[in-house]
C-alpha positions in Angstrom: -8.5 22.1 1.9 -12.1 21.1 2.8 -12.4 17.9 4.7 -15.4 15.8 5.4 -16.2 14.3 8.8 -17.4 10.7 9.0 -16.9 9.7 12.7 -14.9 10.1 15.8 -11.7 8.2 16.3 -11.7 7.2 20.0 -13.6 4.0 19.7 -13.1 0.4 20.7 -12.0 -2.4 18.3 -15.5 -3.7 17.8 -16.8 -0.3 16.8 -13.7 0.4 14.6 -14.4 -2.9 12.7 -18.0 -2.0 12.2 -17.1 1.4 10.9 -14.6 0.0 8.4 -17.2 -2.5 7.1 -19.8 0.3 6.8 -17.5 2.8 5.2 -16.2 0.2 2.7 -19.4 0.6 0.8 -18.5 4.2 0.0 -15.1 3.3 -1.6 -15.0 3.8 -5.4 -12.5 1.9 -7.4 -12.9 3.6 -10.8 -11.0 5.4 -13.6 -9.4 8.6 -12.5 -11.4 11.6 -13.5 -9.2 14.5 -14.6 -5.6 15.3 -15.1 -2.7 14.9 -12.7 -0.6 17.9 -12.0 0.4 17.3 -8.4 0.9 14.3 -6.2 1.2 14.2 -2.4 3.0 11.7 -0.2 1.8 11.1 3.4 3.5 9.3 6.2 3.5 9.1 10.0 6.4 8.2 12.4 5.6 7.0 15.9 7.8 7.6 18.9 7.6 5.3 21.9 9.7 7.7 23.8 7.0 10.5 23.6 3.9 8.3 22.8 3.3 10.6 19.9 2.8 10.5 16.1 4.7 12.8 13.8 3.1 13.3 10.5 4.3 14.8 7.2 2.7 15.5 3.8 4.8 16.6 0.9 3.2 17.8 -2.3 5.1 17.6 -5.6 4.4 18.6 -9.1 3.9 15.8 -11.6 5.7 14.4 -13.5 8.7 16.6 -12.6 8.6 15.7 -8.9 9.7 19.2 -7.6 8.4 20.0 -4.1 5.6 22.5 -4.0 4.7 22.3 -0.3 5.4 20.4 2.9 3.5 20.4 6.2 4.1 18.6 9.5 2.2 18.1 12.7 2.7 16.2 16.0 0.2 14.8 18.4 -0.4 12.2 21.1 -1.5 8.7 20.1 -4.8 7.6 21.6 -5.5 4.4 19.7 -3.4 1.2 20.2 -1.3 -0.4 17.5 -3.4 -3.2 16.0 -2.7 -4.5 12.5 -5.6 -3.6 10.2 -6.7 -0.5 12.2 -3.9 1.8 11.3 -6.2 4.6 10.2 -7.7 5.0 13.7 -4.1 5.5 15.0 -2.7 7.7 12.3 -5.6 9.5 10.5 -6.3 12.1 13.2 -2.8 13.6 12.9 -2.8 13.3 9.1 -6.1 15.1 8.9 -4.5 17.9 10.9 -1.7 18.2 8.4 -4.0 18.1 5.4 -6.2 20.8 6.9 -3.1 23.1 6.6 -2.2 22.4 3.0 -2.8 25.2 0.5 -2.0 23.1 -2.6 -4.8 20.5 -3.2 -3.1 17.5 -4.7 -4.7 15.5 -7.5 -3.6 12.2 -6.0 -2.3 11.2 -2.6 0.1 8.3 -1.9 0.0 6.8 1.6 2.6 4.6 3.3 0.1 1.9 4.0 -2.7 -0.2 2.4 -5.6 0.8 0.2 -8.1 -2.0 -0.4 -5.5 -4.6 0.2 -6.9 -5.0 3.7 -9.1 -7.6 5.4 -12.1 -5.3 5.3 -11.0 -3.4 2.2 -10.4 -0.2 4.2 -6.7 0.4 4.6 -5.5 3.9 5.5 -5.3 5.1 1.9 -9.0 4.1 1.3 -10.1 5.6 4.7 -8.3 8.8 4.1 -9.5 8.9 0.5 -13.1 9.2 1.8 -12.2 12.0 4.2 -10.2 14.0 1.7 -12.5 13.2 -1.3 -9.3 12.8 -3.4 -8.0 9.8 -5.4 -5.6 7.8 -3.2 -3.1 5.0 -3.5 -1.8 2.6 -0.9 2.0 2.0 -1.1 3.1 -0.3 1.6 6.5 -1.8 2.4 5.0 -5.0 3.9 2.0 -7.2 3.0 -1.1 -7.2 5.2 -3.1 -9.9 3.4 -3.1 -11.8 0.1 -0.9 -14.2 -1.8 1.3 -13.7 -4.9 3.8 -15.4 -7.1 7.5 -14.5 -7.0 8.3 -11.1 -8.5 11.1 -11.0 -11.1 14.1 -9.0 -9.9 14.1 -6.3 -12.6 12.6 -2.9 -12.2 9.1 -2.7 -13.6 8.2 -6.3 -12.8 4.9 -6.8 -11.0 2.5 -9.6 -10.1 -1.1 -9.6 -8.9 -1.9 -9.7 -5.2 -4.8 -12.1 -4.7 -7.3 -12.5 -1.8 -10.4 -14.7 -1.9 -10.1 -15.2 -5.7 -10.0 -11.4 -6.3 -7.1 -9.2 -7.3 -6.7 -6.6 -4.6 -3.4 -5.0 -5.6 0.0 -5.7 -7.1 3.4 -6.5 -5.8 6.0 -4.6 -7.8 9.7 -4.2 -8.2 10.4 -0.5 -8.2 14.1 -0.9 -8.5 16.2 -3.9 -9.8 17.2 -6.1 -6.9 15.5 -4.3 -4.1 12.6 -5.7 -2.0 9.2 -5.3 -3.6 6.5 -3.0 -2.5 2.7 -3.6 -2.2 0.4 -1.3 -4.2 -3.4 -1.1 -4.0 -6.0 1.4 -5.1 -7.4 3.5 -2.3 -10.2 5.5 -3.6 -11.4 7.0 -7.0 -8.6 5.3 -9.0 -7.9 2.0 -10.7 -5.0 -0.4 -9.9 -3.7 0.1 -13.5 -3.6 3.9 -13.0 -2.0 3.5 -9.6 0.8 1.3 -11.0 1.6 3.9 -13.7 1.8 6.6 -11.1 4.0 4.5 -8.8 6.5 3.7 -11.6 6.5 7.3 -12.7 7.4 8.6 -9.3 9.8 5.8 -8.1 12.6 6.5 -10.5 15.6 6.5 -8.1 14.6 4.7 -4.9 12.4 1.9 -3.7 9.6 4.2 -2.6 7.9 6.8 -4.8 9.5 10.2 -4.3 6.5 11.9 -2.6 6.2 9.0 0.0 10.0 8.9 0.5 10.1 12.7 1.1 7.2 12.5 3.6 8.8 9.6 5.4 12.1 11.5 5.7 10.4 14.6 7.0 8.2 12.7 9.5 11.3 11.0 10.9 13.2 14.3 11.1 10.3 15.8 13.1 10.2 12.8 15.4 14.0 12.9 16.1 13.7 16.7 16.8 11.1 16.1 19.5 12.9 13.1 21.0 16.1 15.2 21.5 14.1 17.7 23.7 
């Protein structure tokens, strides 16, 4: 998969903030162009014991959700944990994984935010620019925004608001479970993102590609921690 290079990752917080604000202008929230035949899930697991990140990307066909390919990678962490700057901590190892993938996915789901971010540049948006692929943020926790209570049944969703604008949605992917936070990342609309999330989260709280990547990344982390 061809990647584009936008900047180096080893920067201070002030520079990181400026980069996010500059790159935000390149984000395109627009109707998806084309057909969806494959979807990838991407996640990173951090180990304090080894000071390393363990990343996994799982590609599945759509809508069947059969696995087509899975790739992992491990690497030392060079950027501190600071809310709102996750991409500077996780993107380097994710880019290494994506560089090894043979199956170019039509859409990528990230365990993190898209534009539901203080500067509109969550990891899904940031990685969308690098990969030049439509991306969706699928987070387990909220970073910013306000919303009304979400009904308990599967399929329920409410807008996520920030500064009088809708930046995402809070959805119930399964009846009675905690909601998840969905936002467009790049080259896709929120409406399309929600359809994809509900199509791929049939059995669990998280969409199947993200859940599979999460499990694989944790397996890799535990393997290294046992050494």
